[in-house]
N, C-alpha and C positions, 0 to 999 in steps of 0.2 A: 692713704692719700692717692687720688686718681692720677694716672699718668697723663702727660700732655696729649697723647693720642686719644685716650678715652674721653678727655675733656673736650677735644675737638669734635669727636664723633657725636658726643652728647649735644653739643652746640648745633651741629648740622641737623640732627634729628629734631631738636626743638624748633629750629627755624622752619623745617618742613611742616611740622604740625601747625605752626603759626600761619604758614602760607596757605595750608588747606583750610584752616578755620576762617581765613579772610577771603577765600575764593568765593565767587558768585555761585549760588546753588545750581545755576544752569550748567556749570562746568563740571559738577560732580557726576561721577559715573559709577555703576555697579555691575558686577558680573551676573547678578541675579535679576535678569531682565524679565519682562512679562512672559508667562508660560501659557500653554494650552491645557495644563493639568492632565498630562498624559498625551502620548503620541496619537495624533489624529490622522487616519489614512492607512493605506496599505503599501508596503514596499516588497518587491520580489527581486530575486537574482536568477535570471534564466538565459539560456542560450537561444539563438534563433530557432523558431519552430519547436520550442521546448525540447530540443535535443539534449542529450547528456552533456554536462560540462566536463571537459577533459583538460589536462595540462596542455598548454600550447594553443588554446583557443581563446575566444573572446566571449565575455558574458555581459549582458545588459542588466544594469540595476535600474529599476523603474519604480515610480510611485504614482499612486492615484488617490483621489479624494483628500488631498492635502490642502493646506491653506494657501491660496494664491499669494505670490510675493514672498513666501517663506524662503529663507536661505538654508540650503542643505549642504552639509559636509559629510563625506564618506571616509571612514577610516578602517584600516585593517591593522590592528595593533597600534603602534605609534605612527604609522605611515598614512598620510593624507592621500587618498586616491585621486581626488579632483584637485591636484596641486595648483592649478591656475586660478583657483578661487571658488567660492561657494556657488552652488547651482541655484538658480532661481525657479521656484515653482510657478508654472504658467497659470494663466487665468482659469483654465479648465481643471486646475488642481493636480496637474501631472508634472513629472520630471523624468528624464531618461539620461543614463550615462553609461558608456561602454568602458569596460575594464578588461585589459588583457590579462589572461591567466598564464603566467610564464611556464616554460617547459619543466622547471624544477619544482613546480607547485606540488605540495603533498596532497594526497587524496584525503577525503574526509569533509566534515562540516566546518567550513571556514567562517568565523564570525565577522560580519561587516557591521560596524557601528554607524548608524544613521543619525546625525546630529542636526537638529533643526534650530533656527533662530528667527525671531520675529513671526510667530511666537516660538519660545524655546521648548524643545521636546527631544526625546531620543528614543531609539529602539535598536534592536539587534536583529539582523537578517542572516540566515545561514546560506552561504554560498557553497553548494555541495560539489566538490571536485570528485568525479567518479573514477574508479579504476578502469583502465583499458585492458581487458583480457583478450588476447588474440584468438581468432578462430583457429581451432585445432581439432584433431581426432575424428574428422568426418568420415575417414576411411574405416573406422572401427564400427560403423553403424550402417544398417540399411534404412534409408530414410525415404518415406513417401509422403507427399502432401497434395491436397486437392482443394480448389476453391469450393466454398459451400454456399453460404448466404450471408447477407450483411449483418454485422453486429454480433459476432460470435462471442459467447461468454464462457461456457463450461462444457465438459464432455464427461461421460460415464460409460463404462462397458458392462454389458450383460452377458455372462457366460451362458445362461439358459437360452437366451434368444440369439446368441452370437451376433450381437449388434451394438453399435454405438448410439448413444442418445446425446444430442447436442442442442444447447439453448442459444437463442439469439434475440437481441432487442436493439433497436436503433433509436437514438435520440433521447431527449428528456420528456417528462410528462407534458401532455398526454402522449404516451408512446403508441403509435399507430402501426408500426411494423415490428412484428415479433414472431418467432417460430420455434416449435419443438421439432427437431429433425432426427429421423432414424437413418443410420448410415451403415453401409457394409464395411466391416472392419478390415477386410482384405483389399478391396478396391478403393475404399473411401468414397464411393458413389452414394448418392441419396437414394434411399429405399422408399421413404414416405416422409411427409411433412404436414404439419397442422398449425393453423393460426389460433392462438388462445381466444377465449370468449371475450366479448366486449366488457369493459369495466364500467362501473357506475359513474355518473356525472361527477365532476369535481365540485368542491365546496362553492365555487363561484358560479356554478350552473353550467359550465362549459363541458364539452365532450370529454369523456374519461379515457378514450383510447381503448386499449386492450389490456388484459391481465398479462403484462410482459413477463417473460420467463428468463431467469438468470442462473441460479444454482440448480444442479441436477444430480440425482442419484437413482439407482435401480434397486428394485425389490423383487428378486427372482422367486421368492417364496410365494408372493401373491401376484406375480406377473404384472407389476406396475412400475411406473416411473414417477418419482416425486420431483417437483420443481419449486423454486422460491419465486414469489412475485414481489420483488423488493420494493418497487414503487408503490404498490398497493398494500404493503405491510401484511402479506399473507402467503399461503402456499397452495399448491394444487397437486392432484394425483391423476395420472393418465394410464391407460392400458398400454402395455408394451406392444401387443400384436398389431393393433390398428390405430393407435394414438388417440383413441376416443377418451373423452373426459370422464373420469370416475367421480371426482369431487373437486369443485372449486371452493375453497374455504373463503369465508367472508372477509372483506377488508378489515384490518386490525387484529386478525387472528395471530399474526406473528410480526413483531415490531422490527422493521428494516432487516428482514432475513437475508442471510448471505449464502452460507453453505448448508447442504443437507447431506447426511450419510445415513445408511440403513443398516441396522443390526437385525439380520434375519433370524439369528438364534434366539433373540429375546423379543422379536416382534416389535421393534421400536424404530422410529425415525427421529434423528436428532438434528435440530436446526439452530445455527448460530444467528446472533442478532446484531452483529457488526459493532455497534457502539454501546451495547448493553451487556451486563454481566450474566445474562441468562443464556442457557442452552435449552431451547424448547424441546419437549418430548411428546411424540404422538404414538398411539397404538396403530401399527400398520395394518391390522386386520379390521378393527372397528372404526378406525380413523378418528378416534377420540383423542382430544388433547389431554395430556396428563400433567402432573406436577413438573415444573422445570428443574433443571440442575443449575444451582447458583454458583458462580465462580467469583470468589472475593479477590480483591487486589491487595498486594502487600505494600503498595506505594501509598504513603499517607495522603489522605485527601483525594485520592483518585479512584476511578472505577474501571474494572476490567471490561474490555470490549471484545467479545468473542468473534473471531474472524474465521480463518480456515479451520476445518475439522478433518481429522483422520481417525479411523477406527480399526482396531484389531479385535474382531469378534471372538476369536478363540480364547484370548486372554482377558477379554472384557475391558480393553484399554481404549479410552477415548482421549484424544489430545487436541488442544487448540492454542492459538496465539492471540494476544491482545492488541487491538488497534490503538487503544488509548494509552497504554503503558508498555514499557519494555519488559513484558512478562509472557510466560507460557504456562499452561496447566496440563496436568496429567490426571485423568479421572478413572478410578477403578469402579467399573459398573457393577461389579459383584458386591463390593462393600459400601459403595457410595462415597468413598474417600476422595477428596479433591486436594491435590498438591499443586501449589502455585510457586513458580520460580521467577525471581527477578533476574534479568539477564544484563550483565554489564557489557558495554560495547555494542548495544543494539538500540536503534530508534526506528519507529515505524514498523514494528513487527506485524506480520500479516499471515505468512504461510506456515504450515506445520505438517510434519509427517512423522510416522513412527516405525521403527524397526524392532519387531518383537524378538528376533533371534538374539541380538546383542543389547537389547534394552536401550536403544538410542532415540533421542528426540531431535528432529531437524527443524530449525526455525529460520525463516527468512526475515530480513529487516530492510525495508524499502529506503529509509532515509540514510542508512549507513552502508548500504550496498554490500551486505555480507550474509553468509550462511553460517549459523551457529549450530554446532553439533554438541548436544548435551547428553549426560547420563540421565535417563528418564526417571531414575529412582531418587537422585539427589539434586539434580539441576546443575551439577558441575559442568562448566563449559570445557569440552575436550579440544575443540578445534574452532577457529574463527577464520573463515575463508572469504576473501574478496572475490566475488563472482561476477560483478558487472553492475550496470546502472539499474536501480529500481527492481530488485528481485521481489516479485509479488507472490509467487506460489512455489511449492515444492512437493514432489512425490517421491516415494522410495520404492525401487524395484527389487523385490527379494530374490529374483533370479540372478541378476548381474551384481547384486549387492551395491548398487549405486543410487545416489540421490540425484534427481533431475530438477534443476531450478529454472523457472521461467523468469528471465530478466526483462521486464516490460520496457524499461528505458533503453537498454542497449540492443534489443532485438535478438537476444541469444538465449539458448538453453545450455546451461553449464552442468556438466556431469561430474559429480564428486564422489569419491569412494568413502568408506567409513572411517578412513584415517585422515580425512580432510584434504586429500590430494585431488587436484583437478585432472581428470583423465581425458576430457574433451570439452570443447566450447563450440556449440553448433549454431550456425546461422539459422534463425527461426523467423525471418521476415519482420514484419511490423508488429510491434506490441504483443509479444507472447503473453497470454492472459491467464491460462490455467492448463494443468496437465494431470493425468492420472495413469498409474501403472495397472495392468490387468492381472498381475500375478503370474503371468505365463511368459514373461520376458518382453512384452510390448509396452511401450509408453505412448499414450495418445495425448495430443495437445491441440489447443486452438489458439489462434491469434486474432487480433483486431486490426482494422485497416486505418490508414491515415486519411481516408476520404473515399469517394465513390470509385475513383479510377486507380486504386492502389492494387496492383497485381500481387504484391507481397503480403497482403492482408486478407482477413476473413477466410483463412484456410484451416483445414483440419490436417493434423500430422500423425504419422505413425513412425516411431523410432524403435528399431530392433537391433540388438547387438549382433554383429557378424559371427 
């Protein structure tokens, strides 16, 4: 027999059902309101001038191409960030909201849930709080830098010519300003400079600009310099002595090439393809394109994207990192074996370097702001080092036994030993882009500028331990 309390509750519940059934249809409400069947538009979380986001600063969460009038709520966990009420998307499809990042904020990718209503939709945006690594250890190095030309991308050293070769390109296609520059490695003064050949007209019939140069490597066995023409999907070869063109490969010969490295012992040039799983292979003597090296992904449904390349010709070891997935690969050029390692704690992997002596693989991750030091034979992560905002590239100097990391976002070069300890964090001006060790104790680097009048950008650097 039901208790009086249960009978009373049942009566109230029954009365509620009756009231709802008698209510006018216009008063009925549902949480399942009209939707856009997926989030429409783009939302980003950025600091002013796209500077790194640090604890104690302010970040702007902004959207574009959204539905005018849509109501937006921003949440981090269970906390509503726009506590005063939903944000209304303007008639031009945009919204903007400033969020303070408190001083106790943890570094890493902070998920911000963006909830829309009228129409209903939701997405998640990563707000990346970067580590602030203080400048240190500058007294341990002799550092020289010189301005060069606009749009610096990469640098390579030739022992035979005792010269640096630097690539530059300015702007988006059609690129009209680009140069291959020969530089004195001691003074960092320009020795010679050449502008690439005009490129074919674009598909719409407009001017094609020039075959802009980006990646660079030297072939001392044949006295040449190899460059990648990323915008035209090809590569080119120049003479080291006078920078005359040996061969400009036709557009389409290399899909979105990024890095190039030269194996003089085997007479091969290896070219990465950024978003594709191939490493292209060329004969450096005949300039014939050979069968590519295919790098598979261990991430289900994804494709490896070959980015930075590093080569140890003596052991026949070629390494790369994937842009598309958190992975790195070690390729045995003697046997053809390809080992692919999935790396936990890394997103946006890009840079890769190899230490043959200890069998170590160094990988930078732009989205998680870290340098991973792995065993090259097993992929085991030995050290995870927070190095600064946006680490793009890494090189290993066998003389000092240090890895040098170009942190594009924070404008620094972090020096890390093989045990994962930061031994220095050097001021490297605006947007350090790429760097290479010469095997003799020097590390050469280039950075990009923030604009035409940026004295801290478009410089070439030489870093040498005291």
